[in-house]
PDBQT receptor file of N, H, CA, C and O in Angstrom, charges set to zero:
ATOM      1  N   MET A   1      -0.032 -11.902  19.167  1.00  0.00    +0.000 N 
ATOM      2  CA  MET A   1      -0.287 -11.023  18.154  1.00  0.00    +0.000 C 
ATOM      3  C   MET A   1      -0.562 -11.958  16.879  1.00  0.00    +0.000 C 
ATOM      4  O   MET A   1       0.257 -12.782  16.473  1.00  0.00    +0.000 OA
ATOM      5  N   ARG A   2      -1.848 -11.721  16.284  1.00  0.00    +0.000 N 
ATOM      6  H   ARG A   2      -2.514 -11.051  16.613  1.00  0.00    +0.000 HD
ATOM      7  CA  ARG A   2      -2.173 -12.458  15.126  1.00  0.00    +0.000 C 
ATOM      8  C   ARG A   2      -1.323 -12.166  13.880  1.00  0.00    +0.000 C 
ATOM      9  O   ARG A   2      -0.730 -11.090  13.801  1.00  0.00    +0.000 OA
ATOM     10  N   ASP A   3      -1.236 -13.175  12.809  1.00  0.00    +0.000 N 
ATOM     11  H   ASP A   3      -1.718 -14.049  12.873  1.00  0.00    +0.000 HD
ATOM     12  CA  ASP A   3      -0.491 -12.820  11.639  1.00  0.00    +0.000 C 
ATOM     13  C   ASP A   3      -1.204 -11.956  10.816  1.00  0.00    +0.000 C 
ATOM     14  O   ASP A   3      -2.367 -12.133  10.452  1.00  0.00    +0.000 OA
ATOM     15  N   GLN A   4      -0.415 -10.922  10.502  1.00  0.00    +0.000 N 
ATOM     16  H   GLN A   4       0.529 -10.778  10.798  1.00  0.00    +0.000 HD
ATOM     17  CA  GLN A   4      -1.027  -9.885   9.658  1.00  0.00    +0.000 C 
ATOM     18  C   GLN A   4      -0.811 -10.064   8.161  1.00  0.00    +0.000 C 
ATOM     19  O   GLN A   4      -1.235  -9.181   7.415  1.00  0.00    +0.000 OA
ATOM     20  N   GLY A   5      -0.203 -11.107   7.665  1.00  0.00    +0.000 N 
ATOM     21  H   GLY A   5       0.141 -11.824   8.272  1.00  0.00    +0.000 HD
ATOM     22  CA  GLY A   5      -0.065 -11.547   6.355  1.00  0.00    +0.000 C 
ATOM     23  C   GLY A   5       1.598 -11.408   6.043  1.00  0.00    +0.000 C 
ATOM     24  O   GLY A   5       2.459 -11.418   6.923  1.00  0.00    +0.000 OA
ATOM     25  N   GLU A   6       1.827 -11.287   4.722  1.00  0.00    +0.000 N 
ATOM     26  H   GLU A   6       1.128 -11.279   4.007  1.00  0.00    +0.000 HD
ATOM     27  CA  GLU A   6       3.075 -11.241   4.150  1.00  0.00    +0.000 C 
ATOM     28  C   GLU A   6       3.843  -9.840   4.297  1.00  0.00    +0.000 C 
ATOM     29  O   GLU A   6       3.215  -8.805   4.074  1.00  0.00    +0.000 OA
ATOM     30  N   ILE A   7       4.957  -9.802   4.606  1.00  0.00    +0.000 N 
ATOM     31  H   ILE A   7       5.467 -10.642   4.787  1.00  0.00    +0.000 HD
ATOM     32  CA  ILE A   7       5.746  -8.474   4.779  1.00  0.00    +0.000 C 
ATOM     33  C   ILE A   7       5.676  -7.737   3.414  1.00  0.00    +0.000 C 
ATOM     34  O   ILE A   7       5.772  -8.341   2.346  1.00  0.00    +0.000 OA
ATOM     35  N   PHE A   8       5.502  -6.386   3.515  1.00  0.00    +0.000 N 
ATOM     36  H   PHE A   8       5.425  -5.895   4.383  1.00  0.00    +0.000 HD
ATOM     37  CA  PHE A   8       5.779  -5.710   2.159  1.00  0.00    +0.000 C 
ATOM     38  C   PHE A   8       7.136  -5.589   1.800  1.00  0.00    +0.000 C 
ATOM     39  O   PHE A   8       7.938  -5.156   2.627  1.00  0.00    +0.000 OA
ATOM     40  N   LEU A   9       7.509  -5.932   0.618  1.00  0.00    +0.000 N 
ATOM     41  H   LEU A   9       6.857  -6.284  -0.054  1.00  0.00    +0.000 HD
ATOM     42  CA  LEU A   9       9.026  -6.118   0.250  1.00  0.00    +0.000 C 
ATOM     43  C   LEU A   9       9.553  -4.666  -0.145  1.00  0.00    +0.000 C 
ATOM     44  O   LEU A   9      10.770  -4.621  -0.323  1.00  0.00    +0.000 OA
ATOM     45  N   VAL A  10       8.948  -3.630  -0.291  1.00  0.00    +0.000 N 
ATOM     46  H   VAL A  10       7.959  -3.666  -0.146  1.00  0.00    +0.000 HD
ATOM     47  CA  VAL A  10       9.488  -2.407  -0.662  1.00  0.00    +0.000 C 
ATOM     48  C   VAL A  10       8.928  -1.251   0.453  1.00  0.00    +0.000 C 
ATOM     49  O   VAL A  10       7.961  -0.497   0.335  1.00  0.00    +0.000 OA
ATOM     50  N   PRO A  11       9.737  -1.367   1.398  1.00  0.00    +0.000 N 
ATOM     51  CA  PRO A  11       9.039  -0.617   2.680  1.00  0.00    +0.000 C 
ATOM     52  C   PRO A  11       9.359   0.950   2.351  1.00  0.00    +0.000 C 
ATOM     53  O   PRO A  11       8.654   1.801   2.893  1.00  0.00    +0.000 OA
ATOM     54  N   GLU A  12      10.339   1.317   1.530  1.00  0.00    +0.000 N 
ATOM     55  H   GLU A  12      10.911   0.625   1.090  1.00  0.00    +0.000 HD
ATOM     56  CA  GLU A  12      10.568   2.759   1.229  1.00  0.00    +0.000 C 
ATOM     57  C   GLU A  12       9.324   3.357   0.498  1.00  0.00    +0.000 C 
ATOM     58  O   GLU A  12       8.942   4.487   0.804  1.00  0.00    +0.000 OA
ATOM     59  N   ARG A  13       8.703   2.652  -0.428  1.00  0.00    +0.000 N 
ATOM     60  H   ARG A  13       9.013   1.734  -0.676  1.00  0.00    +0.000 HD
ATOM     61  CA  ARG A  13       7.643   3.059  -1.120  1.00  0.00    +0.000 C 
ATOM     62  C   ARG A  13       6.415   3.258  -0.272  1.00  0.00    +0.000 C 
ATOM     63  O   ARG A  13       5.685   4.199  -0.585  1.00  0.00    +0.000 OA
ATOM     64  N   TYR A  14       6.057   2.448   0.839  1.00  0.00    +0.000 N 
ATOM     65  H   TYR A  14       6.650   1.684   1.092  1.00  0.00    +0.000 HD
ATOM     66  CA  TYR A  14       5.278   2.590   1.835  1.00  0.00    +0.000 C 
ATOM     67  C   TYR A  14       5.316   3.725   2.762  1.00  0.00    +0.000 C 
ATOM     68  O   TYR A  14       4.343   4.375   3.144  1.00  0.00    +0.000 OA
ATOM     69  N   ARG A  15       6.638   3.905   3.107  1.00  0.00    +0.000 N 
ATOM     70  H   ARG A  15       7.428   3.377   2.796  1.00  0.00    +0.000 HD
ATOM     71  CA  ARG A  15       6.737   4.944   4.013  1.00  0.00    +0.000 C 
ATOM     72  C   ARG A  15       6.633   6.369   3.223  1.00  0.00    +0.000 C 
ATOM     73  O   ARG A  15       6.083   7.334   3.753  1.00  0.00    +0.000 OA
ATOM     74  N   ARG A  16       7.183   6.426   1.961  1.00  0.00    +0.000 N 
ATOM     75  H   ARG A  16       7.630   5.642   1.531  1.00  0.00    +0.000 HD
ATOM     76  CA  ARG A  16       6.988   7.736   1.098  1.00  0.00    +0.000 C 
ATOM     77  C   ARG A  16       5.445   7.970   1.042  1.00  0.00    +0.000 C 
ATOM     78  O   ARG A  16       4.922   9.063   1.262  1.00  0.00    +0.000 OA
ATOM     79  N   LEU A  17       4.842   6.944   0.757  1.00  0.00    +0.000 N 
ATOM     80  H   LEU A  17       5.267   6.057   0.578  1.00  0.00    +0.000 HD
ATOM     81  CA  LEU A  17       3.276   7.215   0.362  1.00  0.00    +0.000 C 
ATOM     82  C   LEU A  17       2.365   7.642   1.768  1.00  0.00    +0.000 C 
ATOM     83  O   LEU A  17       1.428   8.437   1.840  1.00  0.00    +0.000 OA
ATOM     84  N   VAL A  18       2.946   6.881   2.766  1.00  0.00    +0.000 N 
ATOM     85  H   VAL A  18       3.707   6.236   2.707  1.00  0.00    +0.000 HD
ATOM     86  CA  VAL A  18       2.185   7.339   4.143  1.00  0.00    +0.000 C 
ATOM     87  C   VAL A  18       2.613   8.624   4.595  1.00  0.00    +0.000 C 
ATOM     88  O   VAL A  18       1.867   9.334   5.270  1.00  0.00    +0.000 OA
ATOM     89  N   GLY A  19       3.851   8.993   4.243  1.00  0.00    +0.000 N 
ATOM     90  H   GLY A  19       4.457   8.416   3.695  1.00  0.00    +0.000 HD
ATOM     91  CA  GLY A  19       4.370  10.399   4.724  1.00  0.00    +0.000 C 
ATOM     92  C   GLY A  19       3.503  11.245   3.919  1.00  0.00    +0.000 C 
ATOM     93  O   GLY A  19       2.884  12.126   4.516  1.00  0.00    +0.000 OA
ATOM     94  N   LYS A  20       3.343  11.113   2.548  1.00  0.00    +0.000 N 
ATOM     95  H   LYS A  20       3.846  10.398   2.063  1.00  0.00    +0.000 HD
ATOM     96  CA  LYS A  20       2.594  12.126   1.946  1.00  0.00    +0.000 C 
ATOM     97  C   LYS A  20       1.057  12.190   2.328  1.00  0.00    +0.000 C 
ATOM     98  O   LYS A  20       0.349  13.172   2.104  1.00  0.00    +0.000 OA
ATOM     99  N   LEU A  21       0.672  11.128   2.877  1.00  0.00    +0.000 N 
ATOM    100  H   LEU A  21       1.247  10.331   3.059  1.00  0.00    +0.000 HD
ATOM    101  CA  LEU A  21      -0.796  11.105   3.255  1.00  0.00    +0.000 C 
ATOM    102  C   LEU A  21      -0.863  11.763   4.673  1.00  0.00    +0.000 C 
ATOM    103  O   LEU A  21      -1.928  12.271   5.024  1.00  0.00    +0.000 OA
ATOM    104  N   VAL A  22       0.179  11.778   5.474  1.00  0.00    +0.000 N 
ATOM    105  H   VAL A  22       1.045  11.365   5.190  1.00  0.00    +0.000 HD
ATOM    106  CA  VAL A  22       0.277  12.301   6.661  1.00  0.00    +0.000 C 
ATOM    107  C   VAL A  22       0.251  13.817   6.549  1.00  0.00    +0.000 C 
ATOM    108  O   VAL A  22      -0.313  14.518   7.388  1.00  0.00    +0.000 OA
ATOM    109  N   TYR A  23       0.980  14.375   5.313  1.00  0.00    +0.000 N 
ATOM    110  H   TYR A  23       1.438  13.805   4.631  1.00  0.00    +0.000 HD
ATOM    111  CA  TYR A  23       0.894  15.674   5.174  1.00  0.00    +0.000 C 
ATOM    112  C   TYR A  23      -0.429  16.032   4.590  1.00  0.00    +0.000 C 
ATOM    113  O   TYR A  23      -0.759  17.188   4.856  1.00  0.00    +0.000 OA
ATOM    114  N   HIS A  24      -1.171  15.443   3.957  1.00  0.00    +0.000 N 
ATOM    115  H   HIS A  24      -0.903  14.504   3.741  1.00  0.00    +0.000 HD
ATOM    116  CA  HIS A  24      -2.417  15.684   3.417  1.00  0.00    +0.000 C 
ATOM    117  C   HIS A  24      -3.402  15.674   4.392  1.00  0.00    +0.000 C 
ATOM    118  O   HIS A  24      -4.318  16.492   4.309  1.00  0.00    +0.000 OA
ATOM    119  N   SER A  25      -3.352  14.767   5.428  1.00  0.00    +0.000 N 
ATOM    120  H   SER A  25      -2.608  14.103   5.495  1.00  0.00    +0.000 HD
ATOM    121  CA  SER A  25      -4.221  14.553   6.376  1.00  0.00    +0.000 C 
ATOM    122  C   SER A  25      -4.453  15.757   7.222  1.00  0.00    +0.000 C 
ATOM    123  O   SER A  25      -5.466  15.829   7.918  1.00  0.00    +0.000 OA
ATOM    124  N   THR A  26      -3.540  16.729   7.195  1.00  0.00    +0.000 N 
ATOM    125  H   THR A  26      -2.717  16.671   6.630  1.00  0.00    +0.000 HD
ATOM    126  CA  THR A  26      -3.800  17.928   7.973  1.00  0.00    +0.000 C 
ATOM    127  C   THR A  26      -5.012  18.886   7.385  1.00  0.00    +0.000 C 
ATOM    128  O   THR A  26      -5.787  19.576   8.046  1.00  0.00    +0.000 OA
ATOM    129  N   ALA A  27      -4.953  18.733   5.993  1.00  0.00    +0.000 N 
ATOM    130  H   ALA A  27      -4.323  18.173   5.455  1.00  0.00    +0.000 HD
ATOM    131  CA  ALA A  27      -6.226  19.399   5.591  1.00  0.00    +0.000 C 
ATOM    132  C   ALA A  27      -7.554  18.583   5.329  1.00  0.00    +0.000 C 
ATOM    133  O   ALA A  27      -8.680  19.061   5.195  1.00  0.00    +0.000 OA
ATOM    134  N   ARG A  28      -7.205  17.319   5.286  1.00  0.00    +0.000 N 
ATOM    135  H   ARG A  28      -6.290  16.931   5.395  1.00  0.00    +0.000 HD
ATOM    136  CA  ARG A  28      -8.477  16.449   5.078  1.00  0.00    +0.000 C 
ATOM    137  C   ARG A  28      -8.563  15.747   6.280  1.00  0.00    +0.000 C 
ATOM    138  O   ARG A  28      -7.855  14.754   6.449  1.00  0.00    +0.000 OA
ATOM    139  N   HIS A  29      -9.425  16.178   7.230  1.00  0.00    +0.000 N 
ATOM    140  H   HIS A  29     -10.000  16.985   7.092  1.00  0.00    +0.000 HD
ATOM    141  CA  HIS A  29      -9.791  15.463   8.455  1.00  0.00    +0.000 C 
ATOM    142  C   HIS A  29     -10.367  14.022   8.516  1.00  0.00    +0.000 C 
ATOM    143  O   HIS A  29     -10.322  13.260   9.482  1.00  0.00    +0.000 OA
ATOM    144  N   ASP A  30     -10.861  13.823   7.423  1.00  0.00    +0.000 N 
ATOM    145  H   ASP A  30     -10.898  14.443   6.639  1.00  0.00    +0.000 HD
ATOM    146  CA  ASP A  30     -11.691  12.484   7.049  1.00  0.00    +0.000 C 
ATOM    147  C   ASP A  30     -10.511  11.399   7.178  1.00  0.00    +0.000 C 
ATOM    148  O   ASP A  30     -10.710  10.304   7.703  1.00  0.00    +0.000 OA
ATOM    149  N   LEU A  31      -9.402  11.749   6.713  1.00  0.00    +0.000 N 
ATOM    150  H   LEU A  31      -9.241  12.639   6.286  1.00  0.00    +0.000 HD
ATOM    151  CA  LEU A  31      -8.276  11.030   6.725  1.00  0.00    +0.000 C 
ATOM    152  C   LEU A  31      -7.374  10.773   7.852  1.00  0.00    +0.000 C 
ATOM    153  O   LEU A  31      -6.631   9.792   7.871  1.00  0.00    +0.000 OA
ATOM    154  N   SER A  32      -7.429  11.639   8.786  1.00  0.00    +0.000 N 
ATOM    155  H   SER A  32      -8.033  12.437   8.770  1.00  0.00    +0.000 HD
ATOM    156  CA  SER A  32      -6.569  11.745   9.770  1.00  0.00    +0.000 C 
ATOM    157  C   SER A  32      -6.229  10.511  10.767  1.00  0.00    +0.000 C 
ATOM    158  O   SER A  32      -5.106  10.181  11.147  1.00  0.00    +0.000 OA
ATOM    159  N   TYR A  33      -7.520   9.884  11.113  1.00  0.00    +0.000 N 
ATOM    160  H   TYR A  33      -8.433  10.152  10.804  1.00  0.00    +0.000 HD
ATOM    161  CA  TYR A  33      -7.583   8.632  11.932  1.00  0.00    +0.000 C 
ATOM    162  C   TYR A  33      -6.645   7.432  11.302  1.00  0.00    +0.000 C 
ATOM    163  O   TYR A  33      -5.683   6.877  11.834  1.00  0.00    +0.000 OA
ATOM    164  N   LEU A  34      -7.201   7.214  10.057  1.00  0.00    +0.000 N 
ATOM    165  H   LEU A  34      -7.983   7.664   9.625  1.00  0.00    +0.000 HD
ATOM    166  CA  LEU A  34      -6.790   6.166   9.299  1.00  0.00    +0.000 C 
ATOM    167  C   LEU A  34      -5.314   6.122   8.883  1.00  0.00    +0.000 C 
ATOM    168  O   LEU A  34      -4.645   5.097   8.756  1.00  0.00    +0.000 OA
ATOM    169  N   VAL A  35      -4.848   7.561   8.665  1.00  0.00    +0.000 N 
ATOM    170  H   VAL A  35      -5.392   8.393   8.768  1.00  0.00    +0.000 HD
ATOM    171  CA  VAL A  35      -3.438   7.800   8.203  1.00  0.00    +0.000 C 
ATOM    172  C   VAL A  35      -2.673   7.549   9.653  1.00  0.00    +0.000 C 
ATOM    173  O   VAL A  35      -1.581   6.980   9.670  1.00  0.00    +0.000 OA
ATOM    174  N   GLY A  36      -3.176   7.910  10.605  1.00  0.00    +0.000 N 
ATOM    175  H   GLY A  36      -4.062   8.372  10.592  1.00  0.00    +0.000 HD
ATOM    176  CA  GLY A  36      -2.490   7.771  11.905  1.00  0.00    +0.000 C 
ATOM    177  C   GLY A  36      -2.298   6.246  12.299  1.00  0.00    +0.000 C 
ATOM    178  O   GLY A  36      -1.318   5.844  12.926  1.00  0.00    +0.000 OA
ATOM    179  N   VAL A  37      -3.284   5.483  11.887  1.00  0.00    +0.000 N 
ATOM    180  H   VAL A  37      -4.080   5.809  11.378  1.00  0.00    +0.000 HD
ATOM    181  CA  VAL A  37      -3.206   3.932  12.091  1.00  0.00    +0.000 C 
ATOM    182  C   VAL A  37      -2.054   3.342  11.209  1.00  0.00    +0.000 C 
ATOM    183  O   VAL A  37      -1.219   2.499  11.537  1.00  0.00    +0.000 OA
ATOM    184  N   LEU A  38      -2.208   3.989  10.005  1.00  0.00    +0.000 N 
ATOM    185  H   LEU A  38      -2.886   4.674   9.739  1.00  0.00    +0.000 HD
ATOM    186  CA  LEU A  38      -1.044   3.408   8.968  1.00  0.00    +0.000 C 
ATOM    187  C   LEU A  38       0.371   3.712   9.411  1.00  0.00    +0.000 C 
ATOM    188  O   LEU A  38       1.303   2.918   9.283  1.00  0.00    +0.000 OA
ATOM    189  N   SER A  39       0.467   4.971   9.965  1.00  0.00    +0.000 N 
ATOM    190  H   SER A  39      -0.290   5.616  10.069  1.00  0.00    +0.000 HD
ATOM    191  CA  SER A  39       1.815   5.404  10.318  1.00  0.00    +0.000 C 
ATOM    192  C   SER A  39       2.422   4.588  11.391  1.00  0.00    +0.000 C 
ATOM    193  O   SER A  39       3.639   4.669  11.557  1.00  0.00    +0.000 OA
ATOM    194  N   GLN A  40       1.668   3.765  12.181  1.00  0.00    +0.000 N 
ATOM    195  H   GLN A  40       0.679   3.699  12.046  1.00  0.00    +0.000 HD
ATOM    196  CA  GLN A  40       2.253   2.936  13.108  1.00  0.00    +0.000 C 
ATOM    197  C   GLN A  40       3.106   1.774  12.497  1.00  0.00    +0.000 C 
ATOM    198  O   GLN A  40       3.965   1.179  13.148  1.00  0.00    +0.000 OA
ATOM    199  N   PHE A  41       2.817   1.517  11.276  1.00  0.00    +0.000 N 
ATOM    200  H   PHE A  41       2.119   2.001  10.748  1.00  0.00    +0.000 HD
ATOM    201  CA  PHE A  41       3.336   0.326  10.500  1.00  0.00    +0.000 C 
ATOM    202  C   PHE A  41       4.310   0.760   9.660  1.00  0.00    +0.000 C 
ATOM    203  O   PHE A  41       4.417   0.157   8.593  1.00  0.00    +0.000 OA
ATOM    204  N   MET A  42       5.160   1.805   9.923  1.00  0.00    +0.000 N 
ATOM    205  H   MET A  42       5.073   2.296  10.790  1.00  0.00    +0.000 HD
ATOM    206  CA  MET A  42       6.215   2.359   9.084  1.00  0.00    +0.000 C 
ATOM    207  C   MET A  42       7.424   1.429   9.013  1.00  0.00    +0.000 C 
ATOM    208  O   MET A  42       8.056   1.253   7.971  1.00  0.00    +0.000 OA
ATOM    209  N   GLN A  43       7.719   0.828  10.204  1.00  0.00    +0.000 N 
ATOM    210  H   GLN A  43       7.206   0.970  11.051  1.00  0.00    +0.000 HD
ATOM    211  CA  GLN A  43       8.904  -0.091  10.350  1.00  0.00    +0.000 C 
ATOM    212  C   GLN A  43       8.660  -1.416   9.675  1.00  0.00    +0.000 C 
ATOM    213  O   GLN A  43       9.477  -1.910   8.898  1.00  0.00    +0.000 OA
ATOM    214  N   TYR A  44       7.531  -1.966   9.989  1.00  0.00    +0.000 N 
ATOM    215  H   TYR A  44       6.867  -1.564  10.619  1.00  0.00    +0.000 HD
ATOM    216  CA  TYR A  44       7.195  -3.431   9.440  1.00  0.00    +0.000 C 
ATOM    217  C   TYR A  44       5.808  -3.380   8.794  1.00  0.00    +0.000 C 
ATOM    218  O   TYR A  44       4.815  -3.706   9.445  1.00  0.00    +0.000 OA
ATOM    219  N   SER A  45       5.732  -3.004   7.616  1.00  0.00    +0.000 N 
ATOM    220  H   SER A  45       6.539  -2.739   7.087  1.00  0.00    +0.000 HD
ATOM    221  CA  SER A  45       4.475  -2.905   6.777  1.00  0.00    +0.000 C 
ATOM    222  C   SER A  45       4.210  -4.272   6.199  1.00  0.00    +0.000 C 
ATOM    223  O   SER A  45       5.095  -5.045   5.834  1.00  0.00    +0.000 OA
ATOM    224  N   HIS A  46       2.933  -4.497   6.149  1.00  0.00    +0.000 N 
ATOM    225  H   HIS A  46       2.214  -3.869   6.446  1.00  0.00    +0.000 HD
ATOM    226  CA  HIS A  46       2.644  -5.725   5.423  1.00  0.00    +0.000 C 
ATOM    227  C   HIS A  46       1.836  -5.481   4.065  1.00  0.00    +0.000 C 
ATOM    228  O   HIS A  46       1.546  -4.340   3.704  1.00  0.00    +0.000 OA
ATOM    229  N   ILE A  47       1.509  -6.550   3.379  1.00  0.00    +0.000 N 
ATOM    230  H   ILE A  47       1.744  -7.477   3.671  1.00  0.00    +0.000 HD
ATOM    231  CA  ILE A  47       0.804  -6.308   2.090  1.00  0.00    +0.000 C 
ATOM    232  C   ILE A  47      -0.548  -5.795   2.473  1.00  0.00    +0.000 C 
ATOM    233  O   ILE A  47      -1.051  -4.939   1.744  1.00  0.00    +0.000 OA
ATOM    234  N   ASN A  48      -1.236  -6.237   3.588  1.00  0.00    +0.000 N 
ATOM    235  H   ASN A  48      -0.828  -6.931   4.181  1.00  0.00    +0.000 HD
ATOM    236  CA  ASN A  48      -2.563  -5.648   3.954  1.00  0.00    +0.000 C 
ATOM    237  C   ASN A  48      -2.561  -4.140   4.281  1.00  0.00    +0.000 C 
ATOM    238  O   ASN A  48      -3.524  -3.408   4.054  1.00  0.00    +0.000 OA
ATOM    239  N   ASN A  49      -1.372  -3.730   4.844  1.00  0.00    +0.000 N 
ATOM    240  H   ASN A  49      -0.590  -4.325   5.028  1.00  0.00    +0.000 HD
ATOM    241  CA  ASN A  49      -1.357  -2.244   4.980  1.00  0.00    +0.000 C 
ATOM    242  C   ASN A  49      -1.210  -1.370   3.729  1.00  0.00    +0.000 C 
ATOM    243  O   ASN A  49      -1.769  -0.280   3.608  1.00  0.00    +0.000 OA
ATOM    244  N   TRP A  50      -0.384  -1.953   2.774  1.00  0.00    +0.000 N 
ATOM    245  H   TRP A  50       0.070  -2.838   2.872  1.00  0.00    +0.000 HD
ATOM    246  CA  TRP A  50      -0.260  -1.549   1.408  1.00  0.00    +0.000 C 
ATOM    247  C   TRP A  50      -1.618  -1.509   0.574  1.00  0.00    +0.000 C 
ATOM    248  O   TRP A  50      -1.808  -0.628  -0.264  1.00  0.00    +0.000 OA
ATOM    249  N   ASN A  51      -2.447  -2.392   0.812  1.00  0.00    +0.000 N 
ATOM    250  H   ASN A  51      -2.293  -3.109   1.493  1.00  0.00    +0.000 HD
ATOM    251  CA  ASN A  51      -3.528  -2.543   0.219  1.00  0.00    +0.000 C 
ATOM    252  C   ASN A  51      -4.648  -1.289   0.728  1.00  0.00    +0.000 C 
ATOM    253  O   ASN A  51      -5.434  -0.702  -0.015  1.00  0.00    +0.000 OA
ATOM    254  N   VAL A  52      -4.503  -1.114   1.936  1.00  0.00    +0.000 N 
ATOM    255  H   VAL A  52      -3.864  -1.591   2.540  1.00  0.00    +0.000 HD
ATOM    256  CA  VAL A  52      -5.389  -0.048   2.550  1.00  0.00    +0.000 C 
ATOM    257  C   VAL A  52      -4.580   1.415   2.044  1.00  0.00    +0.000 C 
ATOM    258  O   VAL A  52      -5.350   2.329   1.747  1.00  0.00    +0.000 OA
ATOM    259  N   VAL A  53      -3.569   1.612   1.963  1.00  0.00    +0.000 N 
ATOM    260  H   VAL A  53      -2.944   0.870   2.204  1.00  0.00    +0.000 HD
ATOM    261  CA  VAL A  53      -2.971   2.771   1.393  1.00  0.00    +0.000 C 
ATOM    262  C   VAL A  53      -3.415   2.908  -0.149  1.00  0.00    +0.000 C 
ATOM    263  O   VAL A  53      -3.693   4.003  -0.640  1.00  0.00    +0.000 OA
ATOM    264  N   ILE A  54      -3.452   1.870  -0.765  1.00  0.00    +0.000 N 
ATOM    265  H   ILE A  54      -3.226   0.981  -0.366  1.00  0.00    +0.000 HD
ATOM    266  CA  ILE A  54      -3.953   2.135  -2.195  1.00  0.00    +0.000 C 
ATOM    267  C   ILE A  54      -5.313   2.491  -2.103  1.00  0.00    +0.000 C 
ATOM    268  O   ILE A  54      -5.704   3.438  -2.786  1.00  0.00    +0.000 OA
ATOM    269  N   HIS A  55      -6.133   1.861  -1.341  1.00  0.00    +0.000 N 
ATOM    270  H   HIS A  55      -5.816   1.092  -0.786  1.00  0.00    +0.000 HD
ATOM    271  CA  HIS A  55      -7.691   2.227  -1.298  1.00  0.00    +0.000 C 
ATOM    272  C   HIS A  55      -7.868   3.681  -0.770  1.00  0.00    +0.000 C 
ATOM    273  O   HIS A  55      -8.811   4.371  -1.158  1.00  0.00    +0.000 OA
ATOM    274  N   ILE A  56      -6.917   4.151   0.151  1.00  0.00    +0.000 N 
ATOM    275  H   ILE A  56      -6.152   3.591   0.467  1.00  0.00    +0.000 HD
ATOM    276  CA  ILE A  56      -7.153   5.526   0.434  1.00  0.00    +0.000 C 
ATOM    277  C   ILE A  56      -6.653   6.486  -0.721  1.00  0.00    +0.000 C 
ATOM    278  O   ILE A  56      -7.121   7.624  -0.751  1.00  0.00    +0.000 OA
ATOM    279  N   LEU A  57      -5.823   6.135  -1.577  1.00  0.00    +0.000 N 
ATOM    280  H   LEU A  57      -5.443   5.211  -1.554  1.00  0.00    +0.000 HD
ATOM    281  CA  LEU A  57      -5.371   6.976  -2.536  1.00  0.00    +0.000 C 
ATOM    282  C   LEU A  57      -6.603   6.974  -3.642  1.00  0.00    +0.000 C 
ATOM    283  O   LEU A  57      -6.962   8.038  -4.147  1.00  0.00    +0.000 OA
ATOM    284  N   LYS A  58      -7.172   5.832  -3.957  1.00  0.00    +0.000 N 
ATOM    285  H   LYS A  58      -6.881   4.968  -3.546  1.00  0.00    +0.000 HD
ATOM    286  CA  LYS A  58      -8.476   5.777  -4.650  1.00  0.00    +0.000 C 
ATOM    287  C   LYS A  58      -9.613   6.860  -4.172  1.00  0.00    +0.000 C 
ATOM    288  O   LYS A  58     -10.214   7.655  -4.896  1.00  0.00    +0.000 OA
ATOM    289  N   TYR A  59      -9.734   6.689  -2.864  1.00  0.00    +0.000 N 
ATOM    290  H   TYR A  59      -9.246   6.044  -2.276  1.00  0.00    +0.000 HD
ATOM    291  CA  TYR A  59     -10.674   7.410  -2.338  1.00  0.00    +0.000 C 
ATOM    292  C   TYR A  59     -10.406   8.952  -2.455  1.00  0.00    +0.000 C 
ATOM    293  O   TYR A  59     -11.303   9.747  -2.733  1.00  0.00    +0.000 OA
ATOM    294  N   VAL A  60      -8.887   9.375  -2.185  1.00  0.00    +0.000 N 
ATOM    295  H   VAL A  60      -8.157   8.728  -1.959  1.00  0.00    +0.000 HD
ATOM    296  CA  VAL A  60      -8.645  10.752  -2.448  1.00  0.00    +0.000 C 
ATOM    297  C   VAL A  60      -8.861  11.200  -3.857  1.00  0.00    +0.000 C 
ATOM    298  O   VAL A  60      -9.318  12.318  -4.095  1.00  0.00    +0.000 OA
ATOM    299  N   LYS A  61      -8.548  10.371  -4.775  1.00  0.00    +0.000 N 
ATOM    300  H   LYS A  61      -8.176   9.462  -4.582  1.00  0.00    +0.000 HD
ATOM    301  CA  LYS A  61      -8.773  10.731  -6.204  1.00  0.00    +0.000 C 
ATOM    302  C   LYS A  61     -10.205  10.752  -6.531  1.00  0.00    +0.000 C 
ATOM    303  O   LYS A  61     -10.594  11.452  -7.466  1.00  0.00    +0.000 OA
ATOM    304  N   GLY A  62     -10.991  10.070  -5.865  1.00  0.00    +0.000 N 
ATOM    305  H   GLY A  62     -10.676   9.502  -5.105  1.00  0.00    +0.000 HD
ATOM    306  CA  GLY A  62     -12.402  10.308  -6.304  1.00  0.00    +0.000 C 
ATOM    307  C   GLY A  62     -13.279  11.420  -5.714  1.00  0.00    +0.000 C 
ATOM    308  O   GLY A  62     -14.327  11.802  -6.235  1.00  0.00    +0.000 OA
ATOM    309  N   THR A  63     -12.737  11.920  -4.540  1.00  0.00    +0.000 N 
ATOM    310  H   THR A  63     -11.886  11.610  -4.117  1.00  0.00    +0.000 HD
ATOM    311  CA  THR A  63     -13.552  12.929  -3.928  1.00  0.00    +0.000 C 
ATOM    312  C   THR A  63     -12.836  14.355  -4.197  1.00  0.00    +0.000 C 
ATOM    313  O   THR A  63     -11.636  14.500  -4.429  1.00  0.00    +0.000 OA
ATOM    314  N   PRO A  64     -13.678  15.244  -4.132  1.00  0.00    +0.000 N 
ATOM    315  CA  PRO A  64     -13.244  16.679  -4.437  1.00  0.00    +0.000 C 
ATOM    316  C   PRO A  64     -12.455  17.313  -3.519  1.00  0.00    +0.000 C 
ATOM    317  O   PRO A  64     -12.081  18.468  -3.720  1.00  0.00    +0.000 OA
TER     318      PRO A  64
């Protein structure tokens, strides 16, 4: 397995946001695949995963 970068130091924050995205992905099918992939990293999240979560939140904020 290749190195995925630095471990995210606040895993509770990652889990909470991904959990909320899982809830919203039931209504937003454009998010369902990405959120499913992110939810695989709930136990050991990395900074790269966190950056993807932030990117998704910006996307959701910018779309109606």
